[in-house]
C-alpha positions in Angstrom: -49.3 85.9 -23.6 -46.0 87.5 -24.6 -43.9 88.6 -27.6 -40.9 86.3 -28.2 -37.8 88.1 -29.5 -35.0 85.8 -30.5 -31.5 86.1 -31.8 -30.7 83.5 -34.5 -27.0 82.4 -34.8 -26.0 80.5 -31.7 -29.5 80.9 -30.2 -32.4 79.6 -32.2 -29.8 78.2 -34.7 -27.0 76.0 -33.5 -23.6 77.6 -33.4 -21.8 75.2 -35.6 -24.3 73.7 -38.1 -27.0 76.5 -38.0 -29.8 73.8 -37.6 -33.0 74.5 -35.8 -34.8 71.2 -35.9 -35.0 70.9 -32.1 -36.9 74.1 -31.9 -39.6 73.4 -34.4 -42.1 71.8 -32.0 -41.9 74.7 -29.6 -42.3 77.2 -32.5 -45.4 75.3 -33.6 -46.8 75.6 -30.1 -46.1 79.4 -30.0 -47.8 79.7 -33.4 -50.9 77.8 -32.1 -51.0 80.1 -29.1 -50.8 83.2 -31.2 -47.5 84.3 -29.8 -45.3 86.1 -32.3 -41.8 84.8 -32.8 -39.8 87.8 -33.9 -36.2 87.1 -35.2 -33.9 89.8 -33.8 -30.6 89.3 -35.6 -27.5 90.5 -37.3 -28.7 88.7 -40.4 -30.1 90.4 -43.5 -33.6 90.6 -44.8 -32.9 88.0 -47.5 -31.5 85.5 -44.9 -34.4 85.9 -42.5 -37.1 85.7 -45.2 -35.8 82.3 -46.2 -35.8 81.1 -42.6 -39.2 82.7 -41.9 -40.7 80.8 -44.9 -39.1 77.5 -43.8 -40.7 78.0 -40.3 -44.0 79.2 -41.6 -43.7 82.5 -39.7 -45.6 85.6 -40.6 -44.4 87.7 -37.7 -42.3 90.9 -37.9 -38.5 90.5 -37.9 -35.6 92.8 -36.9 -32.4 92.7 -39.1 -28.8 93.9 -39.1 -28.6 94.4 -35.3 -31.7 96.5 -35.1 -31.1 98.6 -38.2 -34.4 97.7 -39.8 -37.7 96.3 -38.9 -39.9 94.4 -41.4 -43.5 93.3 -41.1 -46.4 92.3 -43.3 -48.0 95.5 -44.5 -51.5 94.2 -43.5 -50.5 92.9 -40.1 -53.2 94.4 -37.8 -51.4 93.3 -34.6 -48.9 96.2 -34.8 -49.8 99.9 -35.2 -46.9 102.3 -35.8 -49.0 105.2 -36.7 -48.3 107.1 -33.5 -44.6 106.7 -33.8 -42.4 109.1 -35.8 -40.5 106.6 -37.9 -39.1 106.3 -41.4 -41.4 103.8 -43.0 -41.9 102.5 -46.6 -44.1 99.8 -48.0 -43.1 97.7 -51.0 -45.1 94.7 -52.2 -46.3 92.9 -49.1 -43.7 94.2 -46.6 -43.3 97.4 -44.7 -39.8 98.6 -43.9 -39.0 100.7 -40.8 -35.5 102.1 -41.1 -33.6 102.8 -37.8 -30.1 102.8 -39.1 -28.1 104.1 -42.1 -27.9 103.0 -45.7 -25.3 100.3 -46.6 -23.3 102.6 -48.9 -22.9 105.0 -45.9 -21.8 102.2 -43.7 -19.2 101.1 -46.2 -17.9 104.6 -46.7 -17.8 105.2 -43.0 -15.8 102.0 -42.4 -13.1 103.2 -44.8 -13.0 106.6 -43.1 -12.5 105.0 -39.7 -9.7 102.9 -41.2 -7.9 106.0 -42.3 -8.3 107.6 -38.8 -6.7 104.6 -37.0 -4.1 104.0 -39.7 -5.1 100.4 -40.1 -7.1 98.6 -42.8 -10.6 97.5 -41.8 -11.8 94.6 -43.8 -15.5 94.7 -44.3 -17.9 91.9 -45.4 -18.0 93.6 -48.9 -14.2 93.4 -49.2 -14.0 89.6 -48.8 -14.4 87.1 -51.6 -17.1 84.4 -51.3 -14.3 81.8 -50.7 -12.8 83.8 -47.8 -16.3 84.3 -46.3 -17.0 80.6 -46.6 -13.8 79.8 -44.7 -14.8 82.2 -41.9 -18.4 81.2 -41.6 -18.7 77.7 -43.0 -21.9 78.8 -44.8 -22.8 77.5 -48.2 -22.4 79.9 -51.2 -26.2 80.6 -51.5 -26.4 81.6 -47.9 -23.4 83.9 -48.2 -25.0 85.7 -51.1 -28.0 86.4 -48.9 -25.7 87.5 -46.1 -24.1 89.9 -48.6 -27.4 91.5 -49.6 -27.1 94.2 -47.0 -29.2 97.3 -46.6 -28.1 99.1 -43.4 -24.8 97.9 -41.8 -21.3 96.5 -42.6 -19.8 93.5 -40.7 -16.0 93.7 -40.5 -13.1 91.6 -39.2 -11.9 92.6 -35.7 -8.8 94.9 -36.1 -5.6 94.7 -34.2 -6.1 98.2 -32.7 -7.8 98.8 -29.4 -11.5 98.5 -30.0 -12.2 101.3 -27.4 -10.5 103.8 -29.7 -12.5 102.6 -32.7 -15.7 102.7 -30.8 -14.9 106.3 -29.7 -14.3 107.4 -33.2 -17.5 105.7 -34.5 -19.6 107.4 -31.8 -18.1 110.7 -32.7 -19.2 110.1 -36.3 -22.7 109.3 -35.3 -22.2 105.5 -35.6 -21.8 102.5 -33.3 -19.9 99.3 -33.3 -21.2 96.0 -32.0 -19.0 93.0 -31.3 -20.5 89.7 -32.5 -19.2 86.1 -32.3 -17.6 86.2 -35.8 -17.6 89.8 -36.8 -17.8 93.4 -35.5 -20.7 95.4 -37.0 -20.7 99.1 -38.0 -24.2 100.6 -38.0 -26.0 103.9 -37.4 -26.4 105.4 -34.0 -30.2 105.2 -34.2 -30.1 101.4 -34.7 -30.3 98.8 -32.0 -32.0 95.5 -31.2 -33.2 97.0 -27.9 -34.8 100.0 -29.6 -36.4 97.8 -32.2 -37.9 95.6 -29.5 -39.3 98.6 -27.6 -40.9 100.0 -30.8 -42.6 96.7 -31.6 -43.8 96.4 -28.1 -45.3 99.9 -28.3 -46.8 99.2 -31.7 -48.5 96.0 -30.3 -49.8 98.0 -27.4 -51.1 100.7 -29.7 -53.0 98.1 -31.7 -54.4 96.6 -28.4 -55.3 99.6 -26.2 -57.7 97.7 -24.1 -55.3 94.9 -23.2 -52.9 94.8 -20.3 -49.3 95.7 -21.2 -47.8 92.9 -23.2 -44.9 91.0 -21.7 -41.7 90.4 -23.7 -39.3 87.4 -23.7 -35.9 87.7 -25.3 -33.2 85.2 -26.1 -29.6 85.8 -27.2 -26.1 84.5 -26.8 -23.5 87.2 -27.6 -22.6 90.8 -26.7 -24.5 92.2 -29.6 -27.6 90.8 -27.9 -27.1 92.9 -24.8 -29.6 95.6 -25.8 -32.2 93.0 -26.8 -31.9 91.3 -23.4 -31.9 94.6 -21.5 -35.1 95.6 -23.3 -37.3 92.6 -22.4 -39.2 91.5 -19.3 -37.7 88.0 -19.3 -34.1 87.7 -20.6 -32.6 84.3 -21.4 -28.9 83.9 -22.2 -28.3 80.9 -24.4 -24.9 79.3 -23.8 -22.4 78.4 -26.6 -20.4 75.2 -26.9 -18.0 76.6 -24.3 -20.7 78.0 -22.0 -22.2 81.4 -21.5 -20.4 84.3 -23.3 -18.2 86.0 -20.6 -19.6 89.4 -21.6 -23.1 88.2 -20.5 -22.1 86.7 -17.2 -22.1 89.9 -15.2 -25.5 90.9 -16.4 -26.8 87.5 -15.5 -25.5 87.8 -12.0 -26.6 91.4 -11.4 -30.0 91.5 -13.3 -31.2 87.9 -12.6 -31.2 86.9 -16.3 -32.0 83.3 -16.9 -29.7 80.8 -18.7 -31.0 78.2 -21.1 -30.1 74.6 -20.0 -28.1 73.8 -23.1 -26.7 75.4 -26.2 -28.5 76.2 -29.5 -31.9 75.1 -30.6 -32.3 72.5 -27.9 -31.6 75.0 -25.1 -33.8 77.6 -26.9 -36.7 75.1 -27.0 -36.4 74.1 -23.4 -36.1 77.7 -22.1 -39.1 78.9 -24.1 -41.2 75.9 -23.1 -40.4 76.7 -19.4 -41.8 80.2 -19.9 -44.9 78.9 -21.6 -45.5 76.6 -18.6 -45.2 79.6 -16.3 -47.4 81.9 -18.4 -50.2 79.4 -18.9 -50.0 77.4 -15.7 
């Protein structure tokens, strides 16, 4: 038994066409075994809710690079009562906020641009047509991606990223580098922190069980904190192989590598862990 935390784009979802067909049988197996499949992504709540419904998942999910956690308000498998967190329940979902509000992220991006003397183009500054050129997503999906609550993706600037990261840290923020965009979010956010909180909440709800094991899958530098937080970390290669920023960690920490990119590689890697766990 374990908790399965998974990035989406380039991991559970193919890099180029965003399809996940090859992973469906494995997801069905996880569901039958009672193993939560927890999306851990830079995507928004609106994006994940649609995918979650398509896959028939009722498990928690982590959005905007660990800026927020959402779970069914009546999910007895996770108990956050002992954790000092900002929580709110609306309709059937409970929101746990780890980051900052979107308006603050937008304002902070413009402040950083002033400090470096170079425009920083955020997701909210781009037209739907420009975003479609960058992401190849259909318009409906782009509208969901624009329904942001906690963070602002932005185009990588010409300036040295180290300087920008220093200024962001000084302002109580952080910058994550993804495959298509950089992301500006609050210092309290993070995929790794969200993973650890969900693991603690599971343990709190199951005090008589042995510590739950965690499995994590990701493909890009913004998955580093996710992969560092889990017991078994699996890097999913892209079309050109494993992201160079993950290679050193694979070599020094013994992380596993999925046998092929995208949903097919995801399914084979998770299936291998199921065979080990239930052998």
